[in-house]
C-alpha positions as CSV (number, residue, x, y, z in Angstrom):
1,M,17.4,22.8,-7.8
2,Q,16.9,25.5,-10.4
3,T,13.9,25.1,-12.8
4,N,12.9,26.8,-16.0
5,F,9.3,26.2,-16.5
6,T,7.3,28.6,-18.5
7,A,4.3,30.7,-17.1
8,A,2.0,28.6,-19.5
9,Q,3.3,25.3,-18.0
10,L,2.9,26.6,-14.5
11,A,-0.7,27.3,-15.2
12,N,-1.2,23.5,-14.8
13,S,-1.7,22.6,-11.2
14,D,0.3,19.3,-11.5
15,V,3.2,21.0,-13.2
16,R,3.1,23.8,-10.6
17,E,3.3,21.3,-7.8
18,S,6.1,19.4,-9.4
19,E,8.0,22.6,-10.0
20,T,7.8,23.3,-6.2
21,I,9.0,19.8,-5.4
22,L,11.9,20.0,-7.9
23,R,13.1,23.4,-6.3
24,S,13.2,21.8,-2.9
25,C,15.8,19.2,-3.9
26,V,19.3,20.2,-3.0
27,H,21.1,17.3,-4.8
28,C,22.6,16.0,-1.4
29,G,22.2,12.4,-2.3
30,F,21.1,11.2,1.1
31,C,18.2,9.4,-0.6
32,T,20.6,7.0,-2.5
33,A,21.7,5.2,0.7
34,T,18.1,4.1,1.4
35,C,16.8,3.5,-2.0
36,P,16.3,-0.2,-2.7
37,T,16.9,-0.2,-6.4
38,Y,20.1,1.9,-5.9
39,V,21.3,-0.4,-3.2
40,L,20.7,-3.4,-5.5
41,L,21.8,-2.0,-8.9
42,G,24.2,0.8,-8.0
43,D,23.0,3.0,-10.9
44,E,22.4,6.7,-10.3
45,L,19.5,6.7,-12.6
46,D,17.9,4.1,-10.4
47,S,18.1,6.4,-7.4
48,P,15.6,9.1,-6.4
49,R,18.1,11.8,-7.3
50,G,18.7,10.3,-10.7
51,R,15.0,9.9,-11.4
52,I,14.4,13.4,-10.2
53,Y,16.9,14.7,-13.0
54,L,15.1,12.5,-15.6
55,I,11.6,13.7,-14.5
56,K,12.7,17.3,-14.5
57,D,14.1,17.2,-17.9
58,M,11.0,15.4,-19.3
59,L,8.5,17.8,-17.6
60,E,10.4,21.0,-18.0
61,N,10.9,20.5,-21.8
62,D,7.4,19.1,-22.1
63,R,8.8,16.0,-23.8
64,R,7.2,12.8,-24.5
65,A,8.6,10.0,-22.3
66,T,11.5,8.1,-23.8
67,E,12.3,4.4,-23.3
68,G,15.1,5.3,-21.0
69,V,13.0,7.5,-18.7
70,V,10.3,4.8,-18.6
71,K,12.8,2.1,-17.7
72,H,14.1,3.9,-14.6
73,V,10.7,5.3,-13.4
74,D,9.2,1.9,-13.8
75,R,11.9,0.5,-11.6
76,C,11.0,2.8,-8.8
77,L,9.0,1.0,-6.1
78,S,7.3,4.1,-4.7
79,C,8.5,2.8,-1.3
80,L,9.1,6.4,-0.3
81,S,12.2,5.5,1.9
82,C,13.8,8.5,0.2
83,M,11.2,10.8,1.8
84,S,12.1,9.5,5.3
85,T,15.8,10.2,4.6
86,C,15.5,13.5,2.7
87,P,16.6,16.5,4.9
88,S,14.9,18.9,2.5
89,G,11.4,17.5,2.7
90,V,11.2,16.7,-1.1
91,N,7.7,15.2,-1.7
92,Y,9.0,12.5,-4.2
93,M,5.7,10.7,-4.0
94,H,3.8,13.5,-5.8
95,L,6.6,14.0,-8.3
96,V,6.9,10.4,-9.4
97,D,3.1,10.0,-9.5
98,H,3.0,13.0,-11.9
99,A,5.7,11.4,-14.0
100,R,3.8,8.2,-14.2
101,H,0.7,9.9,-15.5
102,H,2.8,11.8,-18.0
103,I,4.4,8.5,-19.1
104,E,0.9,6.9,-19.5
105,K,-0.2,9.8,-21.7
106,T,2.9,10.2,-23.9
107,Y,4.6,6.8,-24.2
108,R,3.3,3.8,-26.2
109,R,4.5,0.6,-24.6
110,P,4.9,-2.7,-26.5
111,F,1.6,-4.3,-27.1
112,L,1.9,-7.2,-24.5
113,E,3.2,-4.9,-21.8
114,R,0.5,-2.3,-22.5
115,A,-2.2,-5.1,-22.4
116,F,-0.9,-6.6,-19.2
117,R,-0.8,-3.3,-17.4
118,R,-4.4,-2.6,-18.5
119,L,-5.5,-6.0,-17.4
120,L,-4.0,-5.5,-13.9
121,G,-5.6,-2.1,-13.6
122,F,-9.0,-3.5,-14.7
123,V,-9.0,-6.8,-12.7
124,L,-7.3,-6.1,-9.4
125,P,-9.6,-3.4,-8.1
126,R,-12.8,-5.6,-8.8
127,P,-13.0,-8.4,-6.1
128,R,-15.4,-10.6,-8.1
129,L,-13.3,-10.4,-11.2
130,F,-10.1,-10.8,-9.3
131,R,-11.5,-13.9,-7.5
132,A,-12.5,-15.4,-10.8
133,A,-9.1,-14.7,-12.3
134,L,-7.3,-16.3,-9.4
135,S,-9.5,-19.4,-9.7
136,A,-8.6,-19.6,-13.4
137,S,-4.9,-19.2,-12.6
138,R,-4.8,-22.4,-10.8
139,L,-5.6,-24.2,-14.0
140,A,-2.9,-22.3,-15.8
141,K,-0.1,-22.7,-13.2
142,P,1.2,-26.0,-14.6
143,F,1.9,-24.2,-17.8
144,A,3.6,-21.1,-16.1
145,R,7.1,-21.9,-17.6
146,W,5.8,-21.2,-21.1
147,A,4.0,-17.9,-20.2
148,P,5.5,-14.4,-21.0
149,G,7.6,-13.0,-18.2
150,P,5.0,-10.8,-16.3
151,L,2.3,-13.5,-16.6
152,R,4.8,-16.1,-15.4
153,A,5.4,-14.0,-12.2
154,T,1.7,-13.5,-11.7
155,L,1.0,-17.2,-11.9
156,A,3.9,-17.9,-9.5
157,L,2.3,-15.6,-6.8
158,A,-1.2,-16.9,-7.3
159,P,-2.5,-18.8,-4.3
160,S,-3.3,-22.5,-4.5
161,H,-6.5,-21.9,-2.6
162,V,-8.9,-18.9,-3.1
163,P,-11.0,-18.3,0.0
164,A,-14.7,-17.9,-0.2
165,P,-16.1,-14.3,0.0
166,S,-16.6,-13.1,3.5
167,P,-20.0,-11.9,4.6
168,V,-18.4,-9.0,6.6
169,D,-17.4,-7.3,3.3
170,R,-20.9,-6.5,2.4
171,P,-22.4,-3.1,3.4
172,Q,-23.6,-3.3,6.9
173,V,-23.1,-2.1,10.5
174,F,-21.4,-4.1,13.2
175,A,-22.5,-3.0,16.7
176,A,-20.2,-2.7,19.6
177,P,-21.3,-4.0,23.1
178,T,-20.6,-0.6,24.6
179,R,-20.2,2.0,21.8
180,T,-17.6,4.7,22.4
181,R,-16.7,5.4,18.7
182,R,-18.3,5.0,15.3
183,V,-15.9,4.2,12.5
184,A,-15.9,3.2,8.8
185,L,-13.8,0.3,7.6
186,L,-12.4,0.3,4.1
187,S,-12.9,-3.3,2.9
188,G,-10.6,-2.8,0.0
189,C,-10.3,-4.9,-3.1
190,A,-7.4,-7.4,-3.4
191,Q,-7.2,-8.0,0.4
192,Q,-10.8,-9.2,0.7
193,V,-10.1,-11.8,-2.0
194,L,-6.7,-13.0,-0.9
195,A,-7.2,-12.9,2.9
196,P,-10.8,-12.1,4.0
197,E,-9.8,-13.1,7.6
198,I,-8.0,-9.8,8.0
199,N,-11.2,-7.8,7.7
200,E,-12.9,-10.3,10.0
201,A,-10.3,-9.9,12.6
202,T,-10.2,-6.1,12.3
203,I,-14.0,-5.9,12.9
204,R,-13.9,-8.2,15.9
205,L,-10.9,-6.2,17.3
206,L,-12.7,-2.9,16.9
207,T,-16.1,-3.9,18.2
208,R,-14.5,-5.6,21.2
209,H,-12.9,-2.2,21.9
210,G,-16.1,-0.1,21.7
211,C,-16.1,0.8,18.0
212,E,-19.3,0.5,16.0
213,V,-18.0,-0.5,12.5
214,V,-19.6,0.6,9.3
215,V,-18.9,-1.0,6.0
216,S,-20.3,1.7,3.7
217,Q,-22.5,1.3,0.6
218,G,-20.5,2.5,-2.4
219,A,-17.0,2.3,-0.9
220,G,-14.5,0.0,-2.5
221,C,-11.0,0.1,-4.0
222,C,-9.0,3.2,-2.8
223,G,-7.5,3.6,-6.3
224,A,-3.9,3.1,-5.3
225,L,-3.2,0.2,-7.8
226,T,-4.3,2.1,-10.8
227,H,-2.9,5.4,-9.6
228,H,0.6,4.0,-9.3
229,L,0.2,2.5,-12.8
230,G,-0.3,5.9,-14.1
231,Q,-3.8,5.1,-14.8
232,E,-7.0,7.0,-13.8
233,A,-7.8,6.5,-10.2
234,N,-10.1,9.4,-9.3
235,D,-13.3,7.5,-10.0
236,Y,-12.5,5.0,-7.2
237,A,-11.4,7.8,-4.8
238,R,-14.5,9.8,-5.7
239,A,-16.8,6.8,-4.9
240,N,-15.2,6.4,-1.4
241,I,-15.3,10.1,-0.7
242,L,-19.0,10.3,-1.5
243,A,-19.8,7.1,0.4
244,W,-18.0,8.3,3.6
245,T,-19.4,11.8,3.2
246,R,-22.9,10.3,3.3
247,E,-22.0,8.3,6.4
248,I,-20.6,11.3,8.1
249,A,-23.9,13.2,7.4
250,A,-26.0,10.2,8.5
251,G,-24.4,9.3,11.8
252,G,-21.0,10.8,12.0
253,L,-17.6,9.1,11.9
254,D,-14.8,9.3,14.4
255,A,-12.4,7.6,12.0
256,I,-12.0,5.9,8.7
257,V,-10.1,2.6,9.5
258,I,-7.8,1.1,7.0
259,N,-5.9,-2.1,7.5
260,A,-4.0,-2.3,4.2
261,S,-1.3,0.3,4.5
262,G,-0.9,0.9,0.8
263,C,-4.6,2.0,0.8
264,G,-4.1,4.2,3.8
265,T,-1.3,6.1,2.2
266,T,-3.6,6.8,-0.8
267,V,-6.7,7.7,1.2
268,K,-4.7,10.1,3.3
269,D,-3.7,11.8,0.1
270,Y,-7.3,12.3,-1.2
271,G,-7.1,15.9,-0.1
272,F,-4.2,16.5,-2.4
273,M,-5.7,14.5,-5.3
274,F,-8.9,16.6,-5.2
275,R,-7.4,19.9,-4.3
276,D,-8.7,21.5,-7.5
277,D,-12.1,19.9,-7.5
278,P,-14.6,22.7,-6.4
279,E,-17.2,20.1,-5.2
280,L,-15.0,17.5,-3.6
281,A,-11.9,19.4,-2.3
282,G,-13.6,19.9,1.2
283,P,-15.0,16.5,1.6
284,A,-11.7,14.9,0.3
285,R,-9.7,16.9,3.0
286,T,-12.2,15.6,5.7
287,V,-11.8,12.1,4.6
288,S,-8.0,12.3,4.5
289,A,-8.1,13.8,8.0
290,L,-10.3,11.0,9.4
291,A,-8.2,8.2,7.8
292,R,-6.4,6.0,10.4
293,D,-4.3,2.9,10.0
294,I,-5.8,0.2,12.4
295,T,-2.8,0.4,14.6
296,E,-3.0,4.2,14.9
297,L,-6.5,3.9,16.2
298,M,-5.8,0.9,18.5
299,R,-3.0,2.7,20.0
300,E,-5.2,5.6,20.7
301,I,-7.8,3.3,22.3
302,G,-5.4,0.9,24.0
303,L,-5.7,-2.8,24.4
304,Q,-8.4,-3.8,26.9
305,P,-7.8,-6.7,29.3
306,P,-8.0,-9.6,29.4
307,V,-4.9,-9.9,27.1
308,S,-3.6,-13.5,26.7
309,P,0.3,-13.2,26.1
310,T,1.7,-16.0,24.1
311,G,5.4,-15.2,24.4
312,R,5.9,-15.9,20.8
313,R,8.8,-14.2,18.9
314,V,7.4,-11.9,16.2
315,A,9.5,-10.3,13.5
316,Y,7.7,-7.1,12.7
317,H,8.0,-6.1,9.1
318,S,7.2,-2.5,8.7
319,A,5.5,-2.0,5.4
320,C,6.9,0.9,3.4
321,S,3.6,2.6,2.9
322,L,3.2,2.6,6.7
323,Q,6.6,3.6,7.9
324,H,7.5,5.9,5.0
325,G,4.1,6.9,3.5
326,Q,2.2,7.4,6.7
327,K,5.1,7.8,9.2
328,V,3.4,5.1,11.4
329,R,6.4,3.3,12.8
330,N,6.2,2.6,16.5
331,E,2.4,2.1,17.1
332,P,2.3,-1.6,15.7
333,K,5.3,-2.7,17.7
334,L,4.1,-1.1,20.9
335,L,0.7,-2.8,20.4
336,L,2.3,-6.2,19.8
337,K,4.4,-5.7,22.9
338,D,1.2,-4.8,24.9
339,A,-0.4,-8.0,23.6
340,G,2.4,-10.0,25.1
341,F,4.5,-10.8,22.0
342,I,8.3,-10.5,21.9
343,V,8.8,-8.1,19.0
344,L,11.9,-8.3,16.9
345,D,13.3,-5.6,14.5
346,P,14.9,-7.2,11.5
347,P,18.1,-5.6,9.9
348,E,17.5,-3.2,7.0
349,G,13.9,-2.7,8.1
350,H,13.7,0.5,6.0
351,L,14.2,-1.5,2.8
352,C,11.3,-2.6,0.7
353,C,10.3,-6.3,0.4
354,G,9.6,-5.8,-3.3
355,S,5.8,-6.1,-3.3
356,A,4.9,-2.4,-3.9
357,G,1.5,-2.8,-5.4
358,T,1.9,-4.4,-8.8
359,Y,5.7,-4.1,-8.8
360,N,6.4,-7.8,-8.1
361,L,4.4,-8.6,-11.1
362,L,5.9,-6.0,-13.5
363,Q,9.5,-6.0,-12.2
364,S,9.7,-9.6,-10.9
365,E,13.4,-10.0,-11.1
366,I,14.2,-7.0,-8.9
367,A,11.2,-7.8,-6.6
368,T,12.5,-11.3,-6.1
369,R,16.0,-10.1,-5.1
370,L,14.5,-7.7,-2.7
371,R,12.2,-10.4,-1.3
372,D,15.0,-12.8,-0.7
373,R,17.1,-10.1,1.0
374,K,14.1,-9.2,3.2
375,V,13.5,-12.8,4.1
376,A,17.1,-13.4,5.0
377,N,17.1,-10.4,7.3
378,I,13.9,-11.5,9.0
379,E,15.0,-15.1,9.4
380,S,18.3,-13.9,11.0
381,T,16.3,-12.8,14.1
382,A,15.0,-16.4,14.5
383,P,11.3,-15.5,14.9
384,D,8.3,-17.8,15.4
385,L,6.3,-15.8,12.9
386,I,6.2,-12.6,10.9
387,A,3.7,-9.7,11.3
388,A,3.0,-7.0,8.8
389,G,0.2,-4.5,8.1
390,N,-0.2,-4.8,4.4
391,I,-1.6,-7.6,2.2
392,G,0.9,-7.0,-0.5
393,C,3.9,-7.5,1.8
394,I,2.2,-10.5,3.5
395,T,1.8,-12.2,0.1
396,Q,5.4,-11.3,-1.1
397,I,7.2,-12.4,2.0
398,A,5.1,-15.6,2.4
399,A,6.3,-16.7,-1.0
400,G,9.9,-16.7,0.2
401,T,9.7,-18.3,3.6
402,A,8.2,-21.2,5.5
403,L,7.5,-19.0,8.5
404,P,3.9,-18.0,9.0
405,V,3.1,-14.4,8.0
406,V,0.1,-12.8,9.5
407,H,-1.5,-9.4,9.7
408,T,-0.8,-7.3,12.9
409,A,-4.7,-7.0,13.4
410,E,-5.0,-10.8,13.5
411,L,-2.5,-11.1,16.3
412,L,-4.1,-8.3,18.3
413,D,-7.5,-9.9,17.8
414,W,-6.1,-13.3,18.9
415,A,-4.5,-11.8,22.0
416,T,-7.7,-10.1,23.1
417,G,-10.1,-13.0,22.7
418,G,-10.3,-13.7,18.9
419,P,-9.5,-17.0,17.2
420,R,-6.0,-18.2,16.4
421,P,-4.9,-16.7,12.9
422,R,-5.4,-19.2,10.1
423,A,-1.7,-19.0,9.1
424,L,-0.5,-20.1,12.4
425,P,0.1,-23.8,13.3
426,A,-1.7,-25.1,16.3
């Protein structure tokens, strides 16, 4: 794609990166076939190729974002399926992230929309505040029908029960009976509130397999939620980089383990995010290089016997951030097979479930249509349960089916000696 940025524009690192990405696009349109919003809506402007044209025009002419541009960029899930399909290697992720930050700086949204997005960006990354908000939402649920659209969607997804905080999410070290590796675990933010049992299962699984697990002082939200809202995320990322850099200096780390794939995609991108920071560029690259999804690391280690096969039929939902963002596709399925499960591949496995961070709160109509399509495809395989590697997907899919939905790490923990996952019936 030909571009016409000025030398002054290209002095900006973000613009320079976007110009390189735009030039790599050859207009082939392969991305349209795998874009969830284009598949649903059939509008070229709701495809990656259409959005690329809109973003190019906005950035190249240094224009303020218009209502039309905002509408179509907001409808993008950042599922990155287009990146798996693109034969030219267009890094759509970095381009749409740049566009979202430009929108945030130049476009004034309606007051209620602006306030709600700010509220999400402030509350979700703070576990104590998020837990309090969920507890309060139970009181508001009976009045959801009278709430504004985005708030109504939020109340609909709010759980009827909020688990108590888990002691494993406090900074500490979990010893392994026989230590072969030392790893840090990202406790995250929303996940430790919605499903603290996932971190508990992950720690049991890792220590059982020889990993000393460190929950580092100062580490917290990865920044993904605010980053994809176009808001400032570097403070969260910086805190993690510094926390893990101290851990590396103190005792070394063989890996930084992440069990929420949306977080993993962002942590693996820290090197890019801090590429121009003279102090943190090196540490950020180191952190990104050490980042591993739990299934990546467990595949390297291998499940140790005894493994107790259950023979249950598991429909594996491959989270977009895992299969498209991190290119981790086969590891979870191979591990589940090694653990004795019958693993099923639902049709249209490349399409998003509609969760996508805060998407199911901000674009609830499209998100619900995607969820129902995903659930129908999963249920067509007649599974006993559903496995996924991302808390957003788990919450989204569980809202549309009676089948139990559990994290992959919970099933691996169960198969190798841990307790039955809470979501599974006896």
